[in-house]
C-alpha positions, 0 to 999 in steps of 0.5 A: 407104227406105234406112237408114244406121247411125251410131255415136258414137265420141267423148264430147260432153263439152266440145263446143258445146251445139248439137253435143250436141243434134245428137248427141242428135237422132240418137238417140245417148246414149253412146259406141259407141251405134248408131242406124239412121236414114233416109237423108235430106238432113236426117240427112246434114246432122246427121251432117256437123255432128258428123262428128268425133264419129260414123262411118257404119257399113256 
């Protein structure tokens, strides 16, 4: 299965609680953390929800 790397670029301080939980669900804890996840529609949806906080790494 294809994998994607997601990097947390901005702090979750001041964000909605649901967005904080989504970032945590992606496996990201602090700024510059990188998580390697399966490329599924569910993960893509989570990334789209918090797209202003994260970036997909190549």
